[in-house]
Short mmCIF file of the C-alpha atoms (twelve columns), coordinates in Angstrom:
data_MODEL
# 
_entry.id   MODEL 
# 
loop_
_atom_site.group_PDB 
_atom_site.id 
_atom_site.type_symbol 
_atom_site.label_atom_id 
_atom_site.label_alt_id 
_atom_site.label_comp_id 
_atom_site.label_asym_id 
_atom_site.label_seq_id 
_atom_site.Cartn_x 
_atom_site.Cartn_y 
_atom_site.Cartn_z 
_atom_site.pdbx_PDB_model_num 
ATOM 1  C CA . UNK A 1  95.428  93.894  118.410 1 
ATOM 2  C CA . UNK A 2  99.000  94.287  119.658 1 
ATOM 3  C CA . UNK A 3  102.378 93.947  117.976 1 
ATOM 4  C CA . UNK A 4  105.744 92.671  118.951 1 
ATOM 5  C CA . UNK A 5  108.070 95.322  120.303 1 
ATOM 6  C CA . UNK A 6  111.041 93.679  118.597 1 
ATOM 7  C CA . UNK A 7  109.844 93.272  114.987 1 
ATOM 8  C CA . UNK A 8  106.281 94.600  114.669 1 
ATOM 9  C CA . UNK A 9  104.670 91.252  113.859 1 
ATOM 10 C CA . UNK A 10 101.412 90.299  115.559 1 
ATOM 11 C CA . UNK A 11 102.064 89.575  119.216 1 
ATOM 12 C CA . UNK A 12 101.337 86.175  120.854 1 
ATOM 13 C CA . UNK A 13 101.816 87.231  124.472 1 
ATOM 14 C CA . UNK A 14 102.320 90.317  126.613 1 
ATOM 15 C CA . UNK A 15 104.237 90.760  129.807 1 
ATOM 16 C CA . UNK A 16 103.377 93.206  132.625 1 
ATOM 17 C CA . UNK A 17 106.771 93.523  134.308 1 
ATOM 18 C CA . UNK A 18 107.475 89.770  134.730 1 
ATOM 19 C CA . UNK A 19 103.878 88.581  134.727 1 
ATOM 20 C CA . UNK A 20 102.757 86.824  131.549 1 
ATOM 21 C CA . UNK A 21 99.402  87.945  130.153 1 
ATOM 22 C CA . UNK A 22 97.492  85.986  127.487 1 
ATOM 23 C CA . UNK A 23 96.300  87.977  124.497 1 
ATOM 24 C CA . UNK A 24 92.616  87.531  125.443 1 
ATOM 25 C CA . UNK A 25 93.347  89.603  128.550 1 
ATOM 26 C CA . UNK A 26 95.262  92.262  126.593 1 
ATOM 27 C CA . UNK A 27 92.762  95.139  127.127 1 
ATOM 28 C CA . UNK A 28 92.532  94.455  130.868 1 
ATOM 29 C CA . UNK A 29 96.292  94.169  131.145 1 
ATOM 30 C CA . UNK A 30 96.744  97.423  129.266 1 
ATOM 31 C CA . UNK A 31 94.637  99.242  131.826 1 
ATOM 32 C CA . UNK A 32 96.455  97.683  134.777 1 
ATOM 33 C CA . UNK A 33 100.017 97.875  133.577 1 
ATOM 34 C CA . UNK A 34 102.204 100.913 132.860 1 
ATOM 35 C CA . UNK A 35 104.983 98.854  131.313 1 
ATOM 36 C CA . UNK A 36 103.232 96.294  129.048 1 
ATOM 37 C CA . UNK A 37 105.545 94.688  126.505 1 
ATOM 38 C CA . UNK A 38 104.254 92.346  123.803 1 
ATOM 39 C CA . UNK A 39 106.150 89.691  121.789 1 
ATOM 40 C CA . UNK A 40 105.611 87.411  118.848 1 
ATOM 41 C CA . UNK A 41 106.513 83.657  119.142 1 
ATOM 42 C CA . UNK A 42 109.967 84.273  117.610 1 
ATOM 43 C CA . UNK A 43 110.936 87.006  120.127 1 
ATOM 44 C CA . UNK A 44 109.155 85.697  123.265 1 
ATOM 45 C CA . UNK A 45 111.567 85.973  126.233 1 
ATOM 46 C CA . UNK A 46 112.484 82.812  128.112 1 
ATOM 47 C CA . UNK A 47 111.078 83.392  131.628 1 
# 
């Protein structure tokens, strides 16, 4: 499970740089990405 970097709530989506990664690919994305940032619905960036 991952958590929002803004508030600590459960994350809905993660971004690897500017590429959006769904939570079901979180483990794979974590291995591939050095700068993985996760967000909840409230803090999800508009991209």
